[in-house]
VMD Tcl script that draws the C-alpha trace (Angstrom):
set ca {
  {18.10 5.71 -11.07}
  {18.13 2.51 -8.31}
  {17.87 -0.88 -9.73}
  {19.23 -4.13 -8.41}
  {22.10 -4.22 -10.43}
  {23.76 -0.90 -9.48}
  {23.93 1.76 -6.51}
  {21.46 4.81 -7.25}
  {22.63 7.17 -9.85}
  {22.27 10.72 -9.29}
  {23.40 13.79 -12.07}
  {21.80 16.98 -14.12}
  {20.93 18.71 -10.28}
  {18.96 15.76 -9.15}
  {18.83 14.22 -6.03}
  {17.42 11.51 -3.83}
  {15.89 13.12 -0.68}
  {14.25 16.20 -2.45}
  {10.12 15.45 -3.83}
  {9.00 14.82 -7.52}
  {6.37 14.24 -9.40}
  {5.75 10.54 -9.79}
  {3.06 11.26 -12.12}
  {1.32 7.66 -13.02}
  {2.89 5.38 -10.65}
  {0.19 7.45 -8.56}
  {-1.83 4.63 -9.85}
  {0.02 1.92 -8.86}
  {-0.71 3.24 -4.83}
  {-4.80 3.32 -5.92}
  {-4.39 -0.27 -6.67}
  {-2.65 -1.29 -4.01}
  {-4.93 0.53 -1.65}
  {-8.34 -0.93 -3.94}
  {-6.60 -4.43 -3.10}
  {-6.21 -3.79 0.66}
  {-10.05 -2.81 0.96}
  {-11.25 -5.26 -0.60}
  {-8.85 -7.99 1.48}
  {-10.20 -5.58 4.27}
  {-13.74 -6.79 3.41}
  {-14.99 -3.05 2.73}
  {-15.98 -3.82 -1.07}
  {-14.82 -6.38 -3.62}
  {-13.16 -5.86 -7.03}
  {-16.83 -7.18 -8.43}
  {-18.64 -4.22 -7.00}
  {-20.17 -2.10 -10.03}
  {-19.32 1.79 -9.68}
  {-22.69 2.73 -8.69}
  {-22.50 0.92 -5.91}
  {-20.13 3.07 -4.17}
  {-20.74 6.24 -6.52}
  {-25.16 6.01 -6.87}
  {-24.94 9.45 -9.26}
  {-23.48 7.12 -12.19}
  {-26.09 4.99 -14.44}
  {-26.25 0.95 -14.41}
  {-23.21 1.05 -17.05}
  {-21.38 -2.40 -15.73}
  {-19.05 -1.24 -14.96}
  {-16.63 -2.36 -12.14}
  {-13.75 -0.85 -9.48}
  {-12.17 -3.97 -11.40}
  {-12.34 -2.47 -15.03}
  {-10.99 1.08 -13.26}
  {-8.25 -0.97 -12.05}
  {-7.34 -2.52 -14.62}
  {-8.14 0.29 -17.71}
  {-10.68 -1.87 -19.40}
  {-13.81 0.75 -17.89}
  {-13.96 1.17 -21.63}
  {-13.62 5.48 -20.59}
  {-11.39 8.14 -22.24}
  {-8.41 8.56 -21.45}
  {-8.43 12.24 -20.28}
  {-12.38 14.17 -19.13}
  {-14.00 15.41 -21.90}
  {-13.85 18.94 -22.81}
  {-10.95 21.27 -23.73}
  {-7.77 21.07 -21.37}
  {-5.31 23.68 -21.22}
  {-1.68 23.22 -22.40}
  {-0.28 24.67 -19.18}
  {-1.43 22.96 -16.12}
  {-3.79 20.53 -17.80}
  {-6.60 19.25 -14.37}
  {-6.20 22.67 -12.65}
  {-10.07 22.75 -12.30}
  {-10.63 18.73 -12.63}
  {-11.83 19.46 -9.31}
  {-14.21 16.95 -6.83}
  {-17.45 19.12 -8.62}
  {-15.79 18.83 -11.79}
  {-15.94 15.14 -11.47}
  {-19.52 15.22 -10.09}
  {-20.90 16.50 -12.77}
  {-19.74 13.55 -14.75}
  {-20.77 10.68 -13.04}
  {-24.59 11.02 -14.38}
  {-23.09 10.91 -17.62}
  {-20.58 8.88 -17.15}
  {-22.68 5.80 -19.66}
  {-22.46 8.33 -22.39}
  {-18.64 8.97 -22.05}
  {-17.66 5.31 -22.63}
  {-16.02 4.73 -25.51}
  {-17.13 0.69 -25.73}
  {-18.58 -2.04 -23.42}
  {-16.01 -1.92 -20.68}
  {-14.15 -5.71 -20.04}
  {-13.11 -5.59 -23.91}
  {-10.93 -4.16 -24.38}
  {-7.82 -2.21 -22.30}
  {-7.27 1.62 -22.93}
  {-4.86 3.23 -20.18}
  {-7.92 6.17 -18.92}
  {-7.12 8.79 -16.49}
  {-10.43 9.62 -15.98}
  {-11.00 5.78 -14.84}
  {-8.74 5.80 -12.15}
  {-10.84 9.81 -11.06}
  {-13.98 7.71 -10.70}
  {-12.32 5.01 -8.65}
  {-10.07 7.22 -7.26}
  {-13.71 9.14 -6.11}
  {-15.45 5.51 -4.99}
  {-12.71 4.34 -2.30}
  {-13.11 7.41 -0.23}
  {-16.87 6.95 -0.64}
  {-16.67 3.15 0.32}
  {-13.94 4.52 3.40}
  {-15.29 7.74 4.57}
  {-12.25 9.05 4.69}
  {-9.51 10.76 1.82}
  {-7.44 9.58 -0.31}
  {-4.29 10.71 0.96}
  {-5.95 9.10 4.28}
  {-6.10 5.89 2.39}
  {-2.18 5.67 1.37}
  {-1.09 5.99 4.32}
  {-3.21 3.78 6.64}
  {-3.37 1.19 2.98}
  {0.43 1.97 1.77}
  {2.51 3.94 3.37}
  {2.36 2.85 7.04}
  {1.88 -1.18 6.39}
  {4.79 -0.56 4.07}
  {6.79 1.67 6.63}
  {7.91 4.93 4.05}
  {7.47 8.80 4.71}
  {8.41 10.34 2.10}
  {5.53 9.78 0.13}
  {2.73 12.66 -0.02}
  {0.44 14.17 -2.15}
  {1.59 17.94 -0.72}
  {4.99 18.02 -0.52}
  {6.58 21.21 1.61}
  {7.45 23.36 -1.50}
  {11.03 23.83 0.06}
  {11.76 20.10 -0.01}
  {10.38 20.13 -4.51}
  {12.52 19.46 -6.78}
  {10.88 21.21 -10.03}
  {13.04 21.42 -13.57}
  {14.09 24.44 -14.87}
  {13.13 26.13 -17.76}
  {15.58 28.20 -20.42}
  {16.06 31.35 -18.30}
  {17.26 28.66 -15.25}
  {14.01 29.05 -13.36}
  {11.90 26.78 -11.88}
  {9.38 25.44 -14.01}
  {5.23 25.50 -11.91}
  {3.94 21.94 -11.90}
  {0.69 20.89 -13.50}
  {-1.86 21.43 -10.06}
  {-3.40 17.50 -9.42}
  {-4.40 18.00 -6.05}
  {-8.17 17.63 -6.97}
  {-10.00 14.19 -8.66}
  {-6.94 13.80 -11.00}
  {-4.91 12.56 -8.15}
  {-5.28 9.23 -8.07}
  {-4.06 8.93 -11.49}
  {-1.00 10.99 -11.56}
  {-1.07 13.43 -8.64}
  {1.62 12.03 -5.57}
  {5.38 13.43 -5.29}
  {7.87 11.15 -3.49}
  {11.78 11.09 -2.58}
  {13.65 9.33 -5.23}
  {14.47 7.15 -2.73}
  {11.51 6.73 -1.54}
  {9.63 5.37 -4.31}
  {12.60 2.83 -4.97}
  {11.55 0.85 -1.57}
  {8.49 1.36 -2.88}
  {9.00 -0.45 -5.68}
  {10.83 -2.49 -3.76}
  {8.02 -3.45 -1.01}
  {5.52 -4.32 -3.32}
  {6.96 -5.69 -6.22}
  {10.23 -7.86 -5.00}
  {9.66 -8.31 -1.61}
  {5.56 -8.58 -2.06}
  {4.76 -6.85 1.25}
  {1.05 -6.73 0.42}
  {0.90 -9.36 -0.93}
  {1.00 -10.36 -5.31}
  {1.02 -6.90 -7.37}
  {-1.70 -4.60 -7.26}
  {-4.36 -4.49 -11.18}
  {-2.52 -1.70 -11.42}
  {0.14 -3.00 -13.05}
  {1.07 -3.21 -16.53}
  {3.08 -6.76 -17.08}
  {4.73 -8.15 -19.40}
  {5.65 -11.67 -19.18}
  {7.64 -12.12 -15.94}
  {7.57 -7.64 -15.72}
  {5.24 -5.55 -13.68}
  {6.27 -1.88 -14.64}
  {4.34 1.62 -14.76}
  {5.58 4.44 -16.28}
  {4.73 8.21 -16.04}
  {5.24 11.58 -17.24}
  {3.51 15.41 -15.69}
  {5.35 18.16 -16.99}
  {9.04 17.86 -18.03}
  {9.16 15.16 -15.46}
  {9.17 11.23 -16.69}
  {9.35 8.17 -14.54}
  {9.64 4.15 -14.95}
  {9.53 1.33 -12.84}
  {9.68 -2.35 -13.09}
  {10.27 -4.92 -11.09}
  {11.23 -8.64 -12.00}
  {9.74 -12.24 -11.14}
  {12.92 -13.19 -10.15}
  {13.80 -10.31 -8.29}
  {15.66 -7.31 -10.49}
  {14.03 -4.39 -10.47}
  {14.87 -0.59 -11.59}
  {13.01 3.15 -10.74}
  {14.29 5.42 -12.64}
  {13.28 9.56 -12.75}
  {14.24 12.22 -15.21}
  {13.40 16.21 -15.39}
  {14.05 17.48 -18.66}
  {13.69 14.43 -20.33}
  {10.88 12.42 -23.18}
  {9.25 10.14 -20.77}
  {10.12 7.64 -24.54}
  {13.56 8.00 -23.60}
  {12.94 6.99 -19.84}
  {11.10 3.71 -20.78}
  {14.03 2.84 -23.32}
  {16.37 3.61 -20.27}
  {15.08 1.00 -17.49}
  {13.78 -1.25 -19.63}
  {18.08 -1.30 -21.07}
  {18.73 -1.57 -17.29}
  {17.13 -4.35 -16.74}
  {18.50 -5.92 -19.50}
  {21.95 -5.01 -18.57}
  {20.77 -6.62 -14.60}
  {20.28 -9.80 -16.66}
  {22.77 -10.88 -18.55}
  {25.29 -9.16 -15.21}
  {23.25 -11.84 -13.80}
  {24.21 -14.74 -17.07}
}
mol new
graphics top color blue
foreach p $ca { graphics top sphere $p radius 0.5 }
foreach p [lrange $ca 0 end-1] q [lrange $ca 1 end] { graphics top cylinder $p $q radius 0.2 }
display resetview
C-alpha cells in the first residue's frame, strides 16, 4: 500500500520491487495514450472507430465513447470464456473476427449510458495501434512511461521478478493470459512502487495534463480499480493532493476497494 498519508506498507509476502498484474488500471494507461495521441494530432477523440478499423460497420461509436465506457458494447467478448484462463483465446485474430459485426454486439446506442466494457478497450487498443503503426507496448513507452520517467511497467515482466499468489499447497498460481487483444484493457504488470508513481504523476502532479477519461470520477476523486486471478488493485487521487495505491494478493477485490477508500478517508481526517 502507498498513500499520501502514510509510508509504504508491505506484508503477507508482498514486495514493492516485484512485478504484479495491475489489471484494469491498465485502462488508465490506455486512455492516457489516447489523449497524448490526440494532443499530438495523430487522431481525435471523436474519430469514429471505423476510421481506424475499416472492418467495423458504421456504428456511431467514437474513440471517446470507448474510453468512457459509453460505446454500448458489452463488458466481455461474446462466447463462453474459460474460468481458468478467460482471455487466453482472445487474440488479435479473434478480435478481428468480431469487428465486422460490432454493430450487432452493441447493446444500446453509443453515448446513452455508461457500461464498463473490457471489449471496448480491446477495440480502442486496436484502433490506437492501427492509427500509430506501433505496437501497444511501444505506444505505452512512447506516450506514458518515457514522459513520466517510469521503467517498471510492462506487458512482459521477467518471470523471475513476478510475484504470484500461491494456492492451497503453496505453489504459485499461473496468472491469466492477457497479452492478446485484451492487453489494453487489463494486461499490464508493474511493481507496486511504479504503480504508485504512475498514480502520483498522473493524478497529483498531472505531468501529462488533466486525467484521461478512463479514470472513474466521484466528485473530487479520480479512481480506478481492477482484478485478475487472485490479484486486485485500487488507485485514486483527490483534487487536493491526497492519493492512494493499494495492491493485494488473495484478497476479495471488494475489500481492496474498501481499504483504499478508507485510507483516503483517514487521510482527510489527519489533514483536518
